PAMI-518918 format. One record per residue (C-alpha): chain; residue in three letters; x, y, z. Coordinates in Angstrom, 3 decimals. Layout:
BEGIN
  ch   aa        xx        yy        zz
   A  ALA         X         Y         Z
...
This chain:
BEGIN
  ch   aa        xx        yy        zz
   A  LEU    -0.035     0.201    -0.114
   A  LYS     2.749     2.510     0.689
   A  LEU     4.783     1.944    -2.363
   A  LYS     1.641     2.802    -4.596
   A  ARG     1.093     5.797    -2.421
   A  LEU     4.806     6.280    -3.265
   A  PHE     4.207     5.749    -7.162
   A  LEU     0.847     7.537    -7.164
   A  PHE     3.072    10.827    -5.517
   A  GLN     5.511    10.199    -8.134
   A  LEU     3.136    10.364   -10.789
   A  PHE     1.339    13.327    -9.510
   A  VAL     4.517    15.227    -9.076
   A  ALA     6.059    14.253   -12.808
   A  LEU     2.545    14.861   -14.040
   A  PHE     2.234    18.478   -12.765
   A  ILE     6.235    19.192   -13.535
   A  THR     5.403    18.221   -16.943
   A  LEU     2.303    20.325   -17.470
   A  PHE     3.634    23.675   -15.825
   A  CYS     6.765    23.154   -17.706
   A  VAL     5.078    22.596   -20.992
   A  LEU     2.774    26.020   -20.144
   A  GLY     5.992    27.892   -19.886
   A  THR     7.257    26.773   -23.000
   A  TRP     3.812    27.663   -24.709
   A  GLN     4.446    31.461   -23.187
   A  LEU     8.290    31.748   -24.718
   A  TYR     6.583    30.624   -28.281
   A  ARG     3.819    33.294   -27.511
   A  LEU     6.402    35.604   -27.161
   A  GLN     8.679    34.858   -30.055
   A  TRP     5.111    36.041   -31.773
   A  LYS     4.401    38.586   -30.032
   A  MET     7.986    40.213   -30.870
   A  GLU     8.021    39.075   -34.859
   A  LEU     4.236    40.745   -34.122
   A  ILE     5.464    44.071   -32.731
   A  SER     8.171    44.345   -35.024
   A  GLU     5.987    44.130   -38.383
   A  ILE     3.490    46.626   -36.883
   A  THR     6.656    48.925   -36.245
   A  LEU     7.245    48.192   -39.615
   A  GLY     4.055    49.040   -41.121
   A  LEU     3.728    52.201   -39.449
   A  ASN     7.007    53.298   -40.830
   A  SER     6.072    52.351   -44.288
   A  THR     5.567    54.781   -47.078
   A  PRO     1.937    54.160   -48.687
   A  VAL     1.656    52.002   -51.587
   A  THR    -0.641    52.024   -54.214
   A  TYR    -3.391    49.183   -52.813
   A  SER    -3.682    46.284   -54.524
   A  ASN    -5.826    42.908   -53.828
   A  SER    -2.224    41.148   -54.293
   A  ILE    -0.745    42.877   -51.777
   A  LYS    -0.714    40.013   -48.944
   A  LYS     1.611    42.595   -46.358
   A  ASN     0.303    42.663   -43.193
   A  TYR     0.361    46.081   -41.915
   A  GLN     1.399    47.988   -44.980
   A  ARG     0.156    51.735   -45.349
   A  VAL    -1.780    51.803   -48.376
   A  VAL    -3.887    54.687   -50.417
   A  THR    -6.132    54.294   -52.970
   A  ASN    -8.960    55.955   -54.759
   A  GLY   -12.694    55.023   -55.354
   A  PHE   -16.270    55.083   -53.833
   A  TYR   -17.984    53.898   -50.440
   A  ASN   -20.381    51.576   -50.918
   A  PHE   -22.828    52.794   -47.901
   A  LYS   -25.339    49.793   -49.332
   A  ASP   -23.216    47.310   -47.955
   A  GLN   -22.113    48.775   -44.981
   A  ILE   -21.510    46.552   -42.066
   A  TYR   -21.366    47.562   -37.999
   A  LEU   -19.221    45.101   -35.872
   A  TYR   -19.315    45.177   -32.145
   A  SER   -16.204    46.394   -30.757
   A  LEU   -15.838    48.038   -27.150
   A  ASN   -13.539    51.489   -27.595
   A  GLU   -11.029    52.889   -25.611
   A  LYS   -12.844    53.376   -21.908
   A  GLY   -14.783    50.243   -22.574
   A  LYS   -17.808    51.578   -24.000
   A  PRO   -19.692    49.616   -26.130
   A  GLY   -20.338    50.535   -29.800
   A  PHE   -19.149    49.091   -33.330
   A  ASP   -16.839    49.614   -35.729
   A  VAL   -18.198    50.664   -38.821
   A  ILE   -17.016    48.555   -41.813
   A  THR   -17.464    49.877   -45.273
   A  PRO   -16.656    48.017   -48.357
   A  PHE   -14.536    50.656   -51.036
   A  ASN   -14.975    50.160   -54.549
   A  THR   -11.232    51.176   -55.665
   A  VAL   -11.000    53.433   -59.327
   A  GLY    -8.494    50.128   -60.473
   A  LYS   -11.988    48.247   -60.539
   A  GLU   -11.324    46.141   -56.994
   A  ILE   -13.181    46.005   -53.465
   A  VAL   -11.727    45.888   -50.216
   A  LEU   -13.634    46.849   -46.836
   A  VAL   -12.086    49.680   -44.916
   A  ASN   -12.346    49.813   -41.252
   A  ARG   -13.624    53.650   -40.820
   A  GLY   -13.409    53.708   -37.125
   A  TRP   -15.802    53.364   -34.042
   A  ILE   -19.424    54.644   -33.461
   A  PRO   -21.192    54.295   -30.182
   A  LYS   -24.393    52.093   -29.937
   A  GLU   -26.936    54.622   -30.296
   A  LEU   -25.409    55.933   -33.464
   A  LYS   -26.192    52.878   -35.812
   A  GLU   -29.058    54.089   -37.155
   A  GLU   -27.670    57.893   -37.764
   A  LEU   -27.191    56.705   -41.580
   A  LEU   -26.735    60.504   -42.636
   A  GLU   -23.559    61.668   -40.315
   A  ILE   -22.304    57.891   -40.712
   A  ASN   -22.291    57.870   -44.347
   A  SER   -21.583    61.921   -45.533
   A  ILE   -18.669    61.073   -47.708
   A  GLN   -19.334    61.096   -51.064
   A  GLY   -17.883    61.101   -54.390
   A  ASN   -14.656    59.999   -55.382
   A  THR   -12.562    59.718   -52.276
   A  LYS    -8.657    59.501   -51.658
   A  ILE    -8.190    56.914   -48.545
   A  ILE    -5.190    56.046   -46.500
   A  GLY    -4.864    53.192   -43.866
   A  LEU    -2.910    50.688   -42.903
   A  LEU    -3.792    46.881   -44.659
   A  LYS    -4.326    44.743   -41.688
   A  LYS    -5.023    40.538   -41.773
   A  ILE    -8.737    39.324   -40.919
   A  HIS    -8.095    36.406   -37.973
   A  LYS   -10.551    33.438   -37.520
   A  ALA   -12.861    34.395   -35.008
   A  ASN   -11.845    32.358   -31.661
   A  ILE   -14.700    29.474   -30.230
   A  PHE   -16.604    32.281   -27.682
   A  LYS   -17.518    34.724   -30.510
   A  PRO   -21.168    35.001   -30.978
   A  ASP   -22.514    34.459   -34.608
   A  ASN   -23.014    37.262   -36.676
   A  ASP   -27.014    38.353   -36.745
   A  ILE   -26.876    39.328   -40.479
   A  ASN   -30.624    40.037   -40.339
   A  ALA   -30.235    42.741   -38.266
   A  ASN   -26.776    43.977   -39.614
   A  ILE   -25.036    43.235   -36.335
   A  TRP   -21.407    40.987   -36.405
   A  PHE   -19.275    39.893   -34.143
   A  SER   -16.341    39.139   -36.443
   A  ILE   -15.332    39.908   -40.287
   A  ASN   -16.488    36.572   -41.535
   A  LEU   -15.934    36.101   -45.135
   A  ASP   -18.924    33.505   -46.041
   A  ASP   -21.167    35.802   -43.991
   A  LEU   -20.157    38.661   -45.662
   A  GLU   -20.567    37.048   -49.346
   A  LYS   -24.061    36.053   -48.025
   A  PHE   -24.776    39.667   -47.138
   A  THR   -23.158    41.652   -49.841
   A  GLY   -23.147    38.869   -52.991
   A  LYS   -19.766    39.477   -53.135
   A  LYS   -16.388    38.033   -52.737
   A  PHE   -13.482    39.874   -50.254
   A  SER    -9.970    39.405   -49.797
   A  ASN    -8.800    38.637   -46.617
   A  PHE    -7.840    41.879   -45.671
   A  VAL    -9.106    45.089   -44.589
   A  ILE    -7.980    49.248   -44.306
   A  TYR    -8.164    50.730   -41.652
   A  LEU    -8.234    54.161   -42.041
   A  GLU    -5.922    56.831   -41.314
   A  ASN    -7.386    60.346   -40.995
   A  LEU    -7.612    62.277   -37.386
   A  ASP    -9.372    64.973   -38.938
   A  ILE   -12.370    62.593   -38.581
   A  LYS   -14.322    62.399   -35.786
   A  THR   -17.294    60.005   -36.893
   A  PRO   -16.648    57.203   -36.861
   A  LEU   -13.188    58.015   -35.202
   A  PRO   -10.557    55.906   -36.956
   A  ARG    -8.856    53.504   -34.813
   A  ILE    -5.503    53.959   -34.151
   A  ILE    -3.085    50.718   -34.677
   A  THR     0.086    51.341   -32.046
   A  VAL     2.901    49.078   -31.263
   A  ASP     1.567    49.158   -27.587
   A  VAL     0.226    45.787   -27.022
   A  PRO     0.111    44.124   -24.485
   A  ASN     3.246    41.746   -23.854
   A  ASN     3.777    39.749   -20.414
   A  HIS     4.561    36.059   -21.722
   A  LEU     7.848    36.366   -20.291
   A  LYS     6.727    37.094   -16.893
   A  TYR     4.273    34.339   -17.265
   A  ALA     6.728    31.575   -18.352
   A  ILE     9.309    32.399   -15.652
   A  THR     5.909    32.033   -13.516
   A  TRP     4.805    28.637   -14.916
   A  TYR     8.772    27.436   -14.895
   A  SER     9.259    28.465   -11.151
   A  ILE     6.298    26.943   -10.381
   A  ALA     7.922    23.783   -11.792
   A  ILE    11.087    24.357    -9.707
   A  SER     9.193    24.716    -6.414
   A  ILE     7.345    21.300    -6.757
   A  LEU    10.496    19.567    -7.754
   A  LEU    12.382    20.834    -4.686
   A  TYR     9.817    20.096    -2.817
   A  TYR     9.692    16.590    -4.156
   A  LEU    13.335    16.415    -3.558
   A  TYR    13.011    17.758     0.484
   A  PHE    10.036    15.014     0.567
   A  ARG    12.496    12.413    -0.415
   A  LYS    15.533    13.111     1.813
   A  LYS    12.836    13.460     4.705
   A  LYS    11.884    10.187     4.069
């Protein structure tokens, strides 16, 4: 019976040491990914605008183009502003003079402004836009489904967009850069992104070492 208990205790120790080491290693991988992302954003923010084309696949590349907004197919992506207030990012299809279409994130509005179409959609005629090209990432499993009928979206799903608009879009959105516009308020992309992965990695490894030391002390006592 004692041998069985000892075996179970050793198994318990080995499993938890392995678990915390895996968690620490995963955080190191996340740290590497976050550093590459910060570098990518920094390069993008310092890039010279190039003429937009659907063939451009460079994340955070600054682009410029001329064309017309298509307000009929505009969607509202649920989001919070910097102060945590709920509202929507206004995502508007843009027809370029090169006969291409691209989604433009024009910025954030409060919930109550969703129906104020005249104020939101005041831009008419041929328009020049400059912004950062950002890749659309697949929504996580915790995101609710898009309510296409009510035009309330929780993620940019290209299949849902095709159902809603009858058009196909590339896997990138232009985040509009224009500080003179207040409605919608453009999203400001910066390199100031949370990066606590090294701290988390040290925490997990420290727990694993603590368990190991406790086990060795227990063995010595016995």
